C-alpha positions in Angstrom: -54.1 -28.8 -15.8 -51.2 -28.4 -18.2 -49.3 -25.2 -18.1 -47.5 -23.4 -20.9 -43.8 -23.9 -21.4 -41.8 -21.9 -23.8 -38.2 -22.8 -24.9 -36.4 -20.2 -26.9 -33.4 -20.9 -29.1 -31.4 -19.2 -31.8 -31.3 -20.8 -35.3 -29.0 -18.2 -36.9 -28.4 -14.5 -36.5 -31.8 -13.6 -37.8 -34.0 -16.6 -36.8 -35.5 -17.2 -33.3 -37.3 -20.5 -32.6 -39.8 -20.9 -29.8 -40.9 -24.4 -28.8 -44.4 -24.0 -27.4 -45.6 -26.8 -25.1 -48.8 -27.4 -23.1 -51.8 -25.2 -23.4 -52.1 -21.7 -24.9 -55.3 -20.2 -23.5 -56.6 -17.3 -21.5 -54.9 -18.5 -18.3 -51.5 -18.9 -19.9 -51.6 -15.9 -22.2 -49.7 -13.7 -19.8 -46.7 -16.0 -20.0 -46.9 -16.0 -23.8 -47.1 -12.3 -23.8 -44.1 -11.9 -21.5 -41.8 -14.4 -23.3 -42.9 -14.1 -26.9 -45.0 -11.0 -27.7 -43.3 -8.3 -25.6 -39.7 -9.0 -26.6 -37.6 -7.7 -29.5 -37.8 -10.1 -32.4 -35.4 -11.4 -35.0 -36.2 -10.9 -38.7 -37.8 -14.4 -38.6 -39.7 -16.0 -35.8 -40.6 -19.7 -35.8 -43.2 -21.1 -33.5 -42.7 -24.9 -33.1 -46.1 -26.1 -32.1 -45.2 -29.8 -31.9 -45.8 -30.0 -28.1 -48.8 -27.7 -28.0 -51.6 -29.8 -26.7 -54.4 -27.2 -26.8 -55.0 -23.7 -28.1 -58.1 -21.7 -27.4 -59.5 -18.7 -29.2 -57.5 -16.5 -26.8 -54.3 -18.4 -27.8 -55.1 -18.0 -31.5 -55.6 -14.3 -30.9 -52.2 -14.1 -29.2 -50.6 -15.8 -32.2 -52.4 -13.4 -34.6 -51.2 -10.5 -32.5 -47.7 -11.7 -32.9 -48.1 -12.1 -36.6 -49.5 -8.6 -37.0 -46.8 -7.1 -34.9 -44.0 -8.8 -36.9 -45.7 -7.9 -40.2 -45.8 -4.3 -39.2 -42.1 -4.4 -38.4 -41.3 -6.0 -41.8 -40.6 -9.4 -40.1 -41.9 -12.9 -40.6 -43.7 -15.5 -38.5 -43.7 -19.1 -39.4 -45.5 -22.0 -37.7 -44.2 -25.5 -37.7 -45.0 -29.0 -36.6 -48.6 -28.2 -35.4 -50.5 -31.3 -34.3 -53.8 -32.3 -35.9 -55.9 -31.0 -33.0 -54.3 -27.6 -33.1 -54.7 -27.4 -36.9 -58.3 -28.4 -36.6 -59.0 -25.6 -34.2 -57.4 -23.1 -36.5 -59.3 -24.5 -39.5 -62.6 -24.5 -37.6 -62.1 -20.8 -37.2 -60.9 -20.4 -40.8 -57.6 -19.1 -39.6 -54.9 -21.5 -40.7 -54.4 -20.3 -44.3 -53.0 -16.8 -43.3 -50.0 -18.3 -41.7 -46.8 -19.7 -43.3 -46.7 -23.2 -41.9 -44.3 -26.1 -42.4 -44.4 -29.8 -41.4 -40.8 -29.7 -40.0 -38.9 -27.1 -38.1 -35.9 -27.5 -40.4 -38.1 -26.7 -43.4 -39.2 -23.4 -41.8 -35.6 -22.5 -41.0 -34.6 -23.3 -44.5 -37.4 -21.0 -45.8 -36.0 -18.2 -43.6 -32.5 -18.7 -44.9 -33.7 -18.4 -48.6 -35.0 -14.9 -48.1 
């Protein structure tokens, strides 16, 4: 079973990028909560999903919780480099459109820098 790995990096004073790898599901939610949800956030948070192999409804709920928290704080969440399988799961649930999403991480960072 794949686990969840989260690599955090700064991409500027107000941009934090998280590279999410493996599986985001009910069993790995506690790690996502500890490393991503329950921390102070920069003005812009980018989730790079290029190495995310699987996301369950619990994982999507966690990402929505992050989006709602950031929005309530006047901050932004951007998704980038999601694989076709991950996008299909979001689309199947009709939940891809509410997110700002980019094909490349550098495009998401550039969008953050414009605002």
